[in-house]
C-alpha positions as CSV (number, residue, x, y, z in Angstrom):
1,X,107.2,-28.5,-14.4
2,X,109.6,-25.6,-14.7
3,X,111.4,-25.1,-18.0
4,X,115.1,-25.4,-18.1
5,X,116.5,-22.2,-19.5
6,X,120.2,-22.6,-18.8
7,X,122.9,-24.6,-17.3
8,X,124.8,-23.0,-14.4
9,X,128.5,-22.6,-15.3
10,X,131.4,-20.3,-14.5
11,X,130.5,-20.2,-10.7
12,X,133.2,-20.9,-8.2
13,X,132.7,-24.0,-6.2
14,X,132.0,-23.8,-2.4
15,X,135.2,-23.4,-0.5
16,X,134.8,-26.4,1.8
17,X,136.9,-29.4,2.8
18,X,140.2,-27.6,3.2
19,X,142.7,-27.1,6.0
20,X,142.6,-23.4,7.1
21,X,145.8,-23.8,9.1
22,X,148.4,-25.4,6.7
23,X,147.0,-23.5,3.7
24,X,147.6,-20.2,5.7
25,X,151.3,-20.2,5.0
26,X,152.2,-17.0,7.0
27,X,150.4,-18.3,10.0
28,X,151.8,-21.8,9.9
29,X,155.3,-20.4,9.4
30,X,154.9,-18.0,12.3
31,X,153.8,-20.8,14.7
32,X,156.9,-22.9,13.8
33,X,159.1,-19.8,14.1
34,X,158.1,-18.9,17.5
35,X,157.5,-22.4,19.1
36,X,160.3,-24.5,20.6
37,X,160.8,-27.7,18.6
38,X,159.7,-29.9,21.6
39,X,156.4,-28.0,21.6
40,X,155.8,-27.5,17.9
41,X,155.0,-31.0,16.9
42,X,152.2,-31.3,19.4
43,X,150.9,-27.7,18.6
44,X,150.9,-28.4,14.9
45,X,148.9,-31.6,15.3
46,X,146.3,-29.6,17.3
47,X,146.2,-26.7,14.8
48,X,145.8,-29.0,11.8
49,X,142.9,-30.6,13.4
50,X,141.4,-27.3,14.2
51,X,142.1,-26.0,10.6
52,X,140.4,-29.0,9.1
53,X,137.4,-28.3,11.3
54,X,137.3,-24.6,10.3
55,X,137.3,-25.6,6.7
56,X,134.6,-28.3,7.0
57,X,131.1,-27.9,5.7
58,X,129.7,-28.6,9.3
59,X,131.6,-25.8,11.0
60,X,130.7,-23.4,8.3
61,X,127.0,-24.3,8.7
62,X,127.3,-23.8,12.4
63,X,128.7,-20.4,11.9
64,X,125.9,-19.3,9.5
65,X,123.2,-20.7,11.9
66,X,124.7,-19.0,14.9
67,X,124.9,-15.7,13.0
68,X,121.4,-16.1,11.6
69,X,119.8,-16.8,14.8
70,X,120.9,-14.1,17.3
71,X,120.6,-14.6,21.1
72,X,117.4,-13.9,22.9
73,X,116.9,-12.3,26.3
74,X,114.7,-14.1,28.7
75,X,114.2,-11.7,31.7
76,X,111.5,-13.7,33.5
77,X,110.3,-17.3,33.7
78,X,106.7,-18.3,33.0
79,X,105.8,-17.6,36.6
80,X,107.2,-14.1,36.6
81,X,110.3,-14.7,38.5
82,X,113.3,-12.7,37.3
83,X,116.0,-15.1,35.6
84,X,118.0,-12.8,33.3
85,X,119.2,-15.5,31.0
86,X,120.3,-15.3,27.4
87,X,119.3,-18.1,25.0
88,X,121.6,-19.0,22.2
89,X,121.2,-21.2,19.1
90,X,122.6,-24.8,19.6
91,X,125.2,-23.9,16.9
92,X,126.7,-21.3,19.1
93,X,127.2,-23.7,21.9
94,X,128.8,-26.1,19.5
95,X,131.3,-23.6,18.2
96,X,132.1,-22.5,21.7
97,X,132.5,-26.0,23.1
98,X,134.8,-26.9,20.2
99,X,137.0,-23.7,20.8
100,X,137.2,-24.2,24.6
101,X,138.2,-27.9,24.0
102,X,140.9,-26.6,21.6
103,X,142.4,-24.7,24.5
104,X,141.5,-21.1,23.4
105,X,141.1,-20.0,27.0
106,X,144.2,-21.9,28.2
107,X,147.4,-19.9,27.3
108,X,148.9,-18.7,30.6
109,X,150.1,-22.0,32.0
110,X,151.4,-24.2,29.2
111,X,154.6,-23.9,27.1
112,X,154.1,-21.7,24.1
113,X,150.5,-21.3,25.2
114,X,150.0,-17.7,23.7
115,X,151.4,-18.6,20.3
116,X,149.3,-21.7,20.1
117,X,146.2,-20.0,21.3
118,X,146.8,-17.0,18.9
119,X,146.9,-19.3,15.9
120,X,143.8,-21.2,17.2
121,X,141.9,-18.0,17.9
122,X,142.6,-16.8,14.3
123,X,141.2,-20.0,12.9
124,X,138.1,-20.0,15.2
125,X,137.3,-16.5,14.2
126,X,137.1,-17.5,10.5
127,X,134.3,-19.8,11.3
128,X,132.2,-17.3,13.2
129,X,133.7,-14.2,14.9
130,X,131.0,-13.7,17.4
131,X,131.9,-16.6,19.7
132,X,135.4,-15.2,20.1
133,X,134.2,-12.6,22.6
134,X,133.7,-14.9,25.6
135,X,136.9,-16.8,24.6
136,X,138.8,-13.5,24.7
137,X,137.3,-12.3,28.0
138,X,137.8,-15.6,29.7
139,X,141.4,-15.9,28.6
140,X,142.3,-12.3,29.4
141,X,140.8,-12.4,32.9
142,X,143.5,-14.7,34.3
143,X,146.2,-12.0,35.0
144,X,143.7,-9.7,36.8
145,X,142.5,-12.6,39.0
146,X,146.1,-13.5,39.9
147,X,146.3,-10.3,41.9
148,X,144.1,-12.2,44.5
149,X,145.6,-15.6,44.9
150,X,142.6,-17.0,46.8
151,X,140.2,-16.0,43.9
152,X,142.6,-17.3,41.3
153,X,142.9,-20.7,43.1
154,X,139.1,-21.1,42.6
155,X,138.5,-19.5,39.2
156,X,141.7,-20.1,37.2
157,X,141.3,-23.8,36.9
158,X,137.8,-23.3,35.6
159,X,138.7,-20.6,33.1
160,X,141.5,-22.5,31.7
161,X,139.6,-25.7,31.5
162,X,139.1,-27.4,28.2
163,X,135.5,-28.3,29.1
164,X,132.6,-26.0,28.2
165,X,129.5,-26.3,30.4
166,X,126.6,-24.0,29.4
167,X,124.0,-22.9,32.1
168,X,124.2,-20.9,35.2
169,X,125.3,-22.8,38.3
170,X,127.7,-22.1,41.2
171,X,131.3,-22.2,39.9
172,X,132.2,-25.0,42.3
173,X,129.7,-27.3,40.5
174,X,131.1,-26.8,37.0
175,X,134.0,-28.4,35.1
176,X,134.7,-25.1,33.2
177,X,133.6,-21.5,33.4
178,X,133.5,-18.3,31.3
179,X,134.0,-14.8,32.4
180,X,132.8,-11.5,30.9
181,X,133.6,-7.9,31.5
182,X,131.7,-4.7,32.3
183,X,133.7,-1.4,32.3
184,X,131.9,1.3,30.4
185,X,128.9,3.3,31.5
186,X,126.5,5.6,29.7
187,X,128.1,8.9,30.8
188,X,131.8,7.8,30.4
189,X,132.4,5.4,27.6
190,X,136.2,4.9,27.4
191,X,136.7,7.3,30.3
192,X,136.2,4.8,33.0
193,X,137.3,7.1,35.7
194,X,134.0,8.8,35.2
195,X,132.1,5.7,36.3
196,X,129.3,6.2,38.9
197,X,128.6,2.6,39.9
198,X,129.1,2.5,43.7
199,X,130.7,-0.3,45.6
200,X,129.8,-0.3,49.4
201,X,131.9,-2.5,51.7
202,X,130.4,-5.3,53.8
203,X,131.7,-6.8,56.9
204,X,133.3,-9.8,55.1
205,X,136.9,-9.3,53.9
206,X,136.9,-8.0,50.4
207,X,133.1,-8.2,50.0
208,X,130.9,-5.4,48.6
209,X,127.5,-4.7,47.1
210,X,127.2,-2.8,43.9
211,X,124.7,-0.2,42.9
212,X,124.7,1.2,39.3
213,X,124.8,0.0,35.7
214,X,127.0,-1.0,32.8
215,X,126.2,0.2,29.3
216,X,128.1,-2.5,27.5
217,X,128.5,-5.8,29.3
218,X,130.4,-8.4,27.2
219,X,129.2,-12.0,27.1
220,X,126.3,-11.7,29.6
221,X,125.7,-15.5,29.8
222,X,129.0,-15.9,31.5
223,X,129.6,-17.3,35.0
224,X,131.1,-14.2,36.3
225,X,132.3,-10.7,35.4
226,X,135.1,-8.3,36.1
227,X,133.6,-4.8,36.6
228,X,134.9,-1.4,37.7
229,X,133.0,0.5,40.4
230,X,133.7,3.4,42.8
231,X,134.8,2.2,46.3
232,X,135.6,4.5,49.2
233,X,139.2,4.7,48.1
234,X,138.4,5.2,44.4
235,X,137.8,3.2,41.2
236,X,138.3,-0.5,42.0
237,X,138.0,-3.8,40.3
238,X,135.5,-6.4,41.3
239,X,134.4,-10.0,40.5
240,X,130.6,-10.4,40.2
241,X,129.4,-14.0,39.9
242,X,126.2,-14.7,38.3
243,X,125.3,-17.5,40.9
244,X,126.4,-17.3,44.5
245,X,127.9,-20.2,46.4
246,X,124.6,-21.2,48.0
247,X,123.1,-21.5,44.6
248,X,121.0,-18.3,44.6
249,X,121.1,-15.9,41.6
250,X,123.1,-12.8,42.2
251,X,121.3,-9.5,41.4
252,X,122.2,-9.0,37.8
253,X,119.4,-7.4,35.8
254,X,119.9,-7.6,32.1
255,X,117.9,-4.6,30.7
256,X,118.3,-5.4,27.0
257,X,120.6,-6.8,24.4
258,X,122.3,-4.5,22.0
259,X,121.1,-4.5,18.4
260,X,124.5,-4.4,16.7
261,X,125.7,-3.8,13.2
262,X,127.6,-7.1,13.1
263,X,128.8,-9.7,15.7
264,X,125.2,-10.9,15.7
265,X,125.8,-14.3,17.1
266,X,127.2,-12.7,20.4
267,X,125.2,-11.0,23.1
268,X,126.2,-7.6,24.5
269,X,124.0,-6.2,27.2
270,X,123.1,-3.3,29.4
271,X,122.9,-4.5,33.0
272,X,121.8,-3.0,36.3
273,X,123.1,-3.6,39.8
274,X,120.4,-2.8,42.3
275,X,122.3,-2.3,45.6
276,X,122.2,-6.0,46.6
277,X,124.6,-7.2,43.8
278,X,127.3,-9.1,45.7
279,X,130.9,-8.6,44.5
280,X,134.4,-9.5,45.6
281,X,137.1,-7.0,45.2
282,X,140.1,-7.9,43.0
283,X,143.2,-6.0,43.9
284,X,143.5,-3.0,46.1
285,X,140.8,-0.3,46.5
286,X,141.5,2.6,44.2
287,X,143.6,0.5,41.9
288,X,141.0,-0.8,39.6
289,X,142.5,0.4,36.3
290,X,145.9,-1.0,37.1
291,X,144.3,-4.3,38.2
292,X,142.2,-4.7,35.0
293,X,144.9,-3.3,32.6
294,X,146.4,-6.7,32.0
295,X,143.1,-8.0,30.9
296,X,142.6,-5.0,28.6
297,X,146.1,-5.5,27.0
298,X,145.3,-9.2,26.3
299,X,141.9,-8.5,24.8
300,X,143.5,-5.8,22.7
301,X,145.8,-8.3,21.2
302,X,142.8,-10.4,20.5
303,X,141.4,-7.5,18.5
304,X,144.6,-7.5,16.4
305,X,144.3,-11.4,15.9
306,X,140.6,-11.2,15.2
307,X,141.1,-8.5,12.5
308,X,144.0,-10.5,11.0
309,X,141.6,-13.5,10.9
310,X,138.8,-11.6,9.1
311,X,141.3,-10.2,6.6
312,X,142.7,-13.7,6.0
313,X,139.2,-15.3,5.5
314,X,138.2,-12.4,3.1
315,X,141.4,-12.8,1.1
316,X,140.9,-16.6,1.0
317,X,137.4,-16.2,-0.4
318,X,138.5,-13.5,-2.9
319,X,141.5,-15.7,-4.2
320,X,139.3,-18.8,-4.4
321,X,136.6,-17.0,-6.4
322,X,138.9,-15.4,-8.8
323,X,140.8,-18.6,-9.4
324,X,137.6,-20.3,-10.6
325,X,135.8,-17.5,-12.2
326,X,136.5,-16.9,-15.9
327,X,136.2,-13.6,-17.6
328,X,137.4,-12.0,-20.7
329,X,139.2,-15.1,-22.0
330,X,140.7,-16.6,-18.8
331,X,140.6,-16.9,-15.0
332,X,140.2,-13.6,-13.2
333,X,143.1,-14.5,-11.0
334,X,145.4,-14.3,-14.1
335,X,144.3,-10.9,-15.2
336,X,147.1,-8.4,-14.4
337,X,144.9,-5.8,-12.6
338,X,143.1,-8.4,-10.5
339,X,146.4,-10.0,-9.7
340,X,147.5,-6.6,-8.4
341,X,144.5,-6.2,-6.2
342,X,144.8,-9.6,-4.7
343,X,148.5,-9.2,-4.1
344,X,147.9,-5.9,-2.3
345,X,145.3,-7.7,-0.1
346,X,147.7,-10.5,0.5
347,X,150.3,-8.1,1.8
348,X,147.9,-6.6,4.3
349,X,146.9,-9.9,5.5
350,X,150.3,-11.4,5.9
351,X,151.7,-8.2,7.7
352,X,148.8,-8.4,10.2
353,X,149.3,-12.1,10.9
354,X,153.0,-11.9,11.3
355,X,152.7,-9.1,13.7
356,X,150.0,-10.6,15.7
357,X,151.8,-13.9,16.3
358,X,155.0,-12.0,17.2
359,X,153.1,-10.2,19.9
360,X,151.7,-13.5,21.2
361,X,155.3,-14.8,21.3
362,X,156.3,-11.8,23.5
363,X,153.6,-12.9,26.0
364,X,155.2,-16.4,26.1
365,X,158.7,-15.0,26.6
366,X,157.6,-12.9,29.5
367,X,160.9,-11.1,29.9
368,X,161.3,-7.5,31.1
369,X,162.3,-6.4,27.6
370,X,159.3,-8.3,26.0
371,X,156.9,-6.7,28.5
372,X,158.2,-3.4,27.7
373,X,157.9,-4.1,23.9
374,X,154.3,-5.2,24.4
375,X,153.5,-2.0,26.2
376,X,153.9,0.1,23.1
377,X,153.6,-2.5,20.3
378,X,150.1,-3.7,21.4
379,X,148.3,-0.3,21.2
380,X,150.2,0.6,17.9
381,X,149.2,-2.7,16.4
382,X,145.6,-2.6,17.7
383,X,145.3,0.9,16.2
384,X,146.6,0.1,12.8
385,X,145.6,-3.5,12.1
386,X,142.0,-3.0,13.1
387,X,141.9,0.1,11.1
388,X,143.0,-1.8,8.0
389,X,140.4,-4.5,8.4
390,X,137.4,-2.6,7.0
391,X,139.0,-1.5,3.6
392,X,140.6,-4.9,3.2
393,X,137.4,-6.9,3.7
394,X,135.4,-4.4,1.5
395,X,137.9,-4.7,-1.4
396,X,138.0,-8.5,-1.1
397,X,134.1,-8.5,-1.3
398,X,134.4,-6.5,-4.5
399,X,136.6,-9.2,-6.0
400,X,133.5,-11.4,-5.9
401,X,131.4,-8.7,-7.7
402,X,127.7,-8.9,-7.2
403,X,128.1,-12.4,-5.8
404,X,130.0,-10.9,-2.8
405,X,127.2,-8.5,-2.0
406,X,124.8,-11.3,-1.5
407,X,124.4,-12.7,2.0
408,X,124.9,-16.3,1.0
409,X,128.5,-15.6,0.0
410,X,129.4,-14.9,3.7
411,X,131.2,-11.7,2.6
412,X,128.6,-9.2,4.0
413,X,128.9,-11.0,7.4
414,X,132.7,-10.4,7.3
415,X,132.2,-6.8,6.3
416,X,129.7,-6.0,9.1
417,X,132.2,-7.6,11.5
418,X,135.2,-5.7,10.2
419,X,134.8,-2.4,12.1
420,X,134.2,-4.0,15.5
421,X,137.8,-4.6,16.7
422,X,138.7,-1.0,16.0
423,X,136.0,0.0,18.6
424,X,136.3,-2.7,21.2
425,X,138.8,-2.2,24.0
426,X,139.3,1.4,23.1
427,X,138.8,3.0,19.7
428,X,141.4,4.4,17.5
429,X,142.2,7.7,19.4
430,X,142.4,5.8,22.6
431,X,145.0,3.4,21.2
432,X,147.0,6.2,19.6
433,X,147.1,8.2,22.8
434,X,148.1,5.1,24.7
435,X,151.2,4.8,22.3
436,X,152.0,8.5,23.3
437,X,151.6,7.7,27.0
438,X,154.0,4.8,26.7
439,X,156.5,7.0,25.0
440,X,156.3,9.7,27.7
441,X,156.2,7.6,30.7
442,X,158.1,4.4,29.9
443,X,161.4,4.9,28.2
444,X,162.0,1.1,28.2
445,X,159.1,0.6,26.0
446,X,160.6,2.8,23.2
447,X,164.1,1.1,23.7
448,X,162.5,-2.3,23.3
449,X,160.5,-1.2,20.3
450,X,163.5,0.3,18.5
451,X,165.6,-2.8,19.4
452,X,163.0,-4.9,17.6
453,X,162.8,-2.9,14.4
454,X,166.5,-2.4,14.5
455,X,167.1,-6.1,13.9
456,X,166.2,-5.6,10.3
457,X,168.2,-2.4,9.8
458,X,170.3,-2.4,6.7
459,X,168.3,-5.1,5.0
460,X,166.1,-2.8,2.9
461,X,166.8,0.9,2.1
462,X,163.0,1.7,2.2
463,X,162.7,0.3,5.7
464,X,165.9,2.2,6.8
465,X,164.2,5.4,5.4
466,X,161.0,4.7,7.2
467,X,162.9,4.1,10.5
468,X,164.7,7.4,10.0
469,X,161.5,9.2,9.4
470,X,159.9,7.7,12.4
471,X,162.8,8.7,14.6
472,X,162.5,12.2,13.3
473,X,158.8,12.1,14.4
474,X,159.7,10.8,17.8
475,X,162.3,13.5,18.3
476,X,159.6,16.2,18.3
477,X,157.1,15.7,21.1
478,X,155.5,19.2,20.7
479,X,151.9,18.9,19.9
480,X,152.2,15.1,20.0
481,X,148.6,14.5,21.0
482,X,147.4,15.9,17.7
483,X,149.8,13.8,15.9
484,X,149.2,10.6,17.8
485,X,147.4,8.6,15.0
486,X,150.1,9.6,12.5
487,X,152.8,8.3,14.9
488,X,151.0,5.1,15.8
489,X,150.5,4.3,12.1
490,X,154.2,4.9,11.3
491,X,155.3,2.8,14.2
492,X,153.0,-0.1,13.2
493,X,154.1,0.0,9.6
494,X,157.8,0.1,10.5
495,X,157.3,-2.8,12.8
496,X,155.4,-4.8,10.2
497,X,158.1,-4.1,7.6
498,X,160.9,-5.1,10.0
499,X,159.2,-8.4,10.6
500,X,158.5,-9.2,7.0
501,X,162.0,-8.3,5.9
502,X,163.4,-10.7,8.4
503,X,160.9,-13.6,8.0
504,X,158.7,-13.3,4.8
505,X,159.7,-14.5,1.3
506,X,161.6,-11.9,-0.5
507,X,158.8,-11.1,-2.9
508,X,156.4,-10.3,0.0
509,X,159.0,-8.1,1.9
510,X,159.9,-6.3,-1.3
511,X,156.3,-5.6,-2.2
512,X,155.5,-4.4,1.3
513,X,158.5,-2.1,1.7
514,X,157.9,-0.6,-1.8
515,X,154.3,0.2,-1.2
516,X,153.8,0.7,2.5
517,X,157.2,2.2,3.4
518,X,158.5,3.5,0.0
519,X,155.3,5.2,-1.0
520,X,155.1,3.5,-4.4
521,X,151.4,3.0,-4.5
522,X,148.1,4.8,-4.9
523,X,145.4,5.3,-2.3
524,X,143.4,2.3,-3.3
525,X,144.2,-1.4,-3.4
526,X,145.5,-2.7,-6.7
527,X,148.0,0.1,-7.2
528,X,151.2,-1.8,-6.5
529,X,154.3,-1.3,-8.8
530,X,154.0,-3.7,-11.7
531,X,157.7,-4.5,-11.5
532,X,157.1,-6.5,-8.4
533,X,156.6,-10.4,-8.4
534,X,152.9,-10.2,-7.7
535,X,152.2,-13.6,-9.2
536,X,154.3,-15.2,-6.3
537,X,152.5,-13.1,-3.7
538,X,149.1,-14.2,-4.9
539,X,150.1,-17.9,-5.2
540,X,151.3,-17.8,-1.6
541,X,147.8,-16.7,-0.5
542,X,146.0,-19.4,-2.6
543,X,144.1,-22.3,-0.9
544,X,144.0,-25.7,-2.6
545,X,140.9,-27.8,-1.9
């Protein structure tokens, strides 16, 4: 029998049995702000249920199991027949089924659908971020498919269904379907116009066969994929189903699954099209980028929401740990320097959340002005929020000390996930240059952006100064490409500041404007001015179990 050498004390209890929605005040307030009263009550009930699920021990176990048991590629069956299937742990299917049932692929056709989905997507991501990929791709595919009404009539009801059915079968035989995406190739990366995959027309209207490859194919277990290939008239968009209408498997050879830094529960694959891969054109020939750009914009917003969710979960864990961990005569949470660190993290998290939900609300409004606003605000937000995710999660991990560096804490999983959204759907340079393109080609986009930030003008002198500096930067477009990151950062910070000044508690807006816009901080977290009401900022981020 082992000797007892000590009693375990001064360890934070597990953070389970809490409501991840109502305890996230910035998120809950944003949902209420942007939803009509007649929609809000139903949405709140749904999100509270999802929030309790996310905070449950069961969902947390599913997330850990899905992450700890990565997908496996089965290229052939026992008899040597090519099957190209990806096998997932049951916990993955449970998480995906719960998120589909919560409507996380159903935003385009219901009132307030994008705000409701944005909040739900942020909650689901905090359980296990990997299963967010098929949710995001399926949700985002809808506007691209709508360019072909006949295709949309078949596929949209399946993609927006609240029923998840695993397994490869003809779409007509399923109650719900998922869609993936394949754009990039070995030689081109983000430069998709350098793609070499060839689409050869068949006799049937809109039918083609593909020859080529995709270097990153997202969610390879999906029922279909939107891909880009070179048709006779140029780069075009195509729908590639995994199973054809007669029940036969389409030629879709999965070469291998990527061995990734994070996002381990999700599969990303390299695939080959052998010249017999059947595809249906989506949109006009030669207009592939324009056809698929709506899908890309929607997934970029999900990158913002996903990063905001990771920051929120990291902050939640840091605040919970420091509230229950004593050191040097009292709770860590009450130590002035730790309070400064936590408040700084809380500002980053709240600014990301408020911005992400505001962008989702613009999708719901769907006016000309809001569409113009999204054209410039989405790449700016995607650039900045995803860039802030890595340092935020790393600092939150440090708040747990050595405990945070141990896998069982869950913090290393968050840290490995944190760089991903900055890379997916166009890395930092691509986003910054997209901001520049919007400035140069779409005057309405800048007007809409300035109208939005102008709503807070005069409310805070530091915000006013930041707006003035941004306008000075915008007035000089010489050498703009080399300054694109600087400009995108400024625009994102000004937008965040304007939203917080309008909607956040005074202590949050004051601290954000002082540190992010007024320059009164150091380079590391935990260097906020001590004259600010940091205790109130931290208490706002605290979760009660």
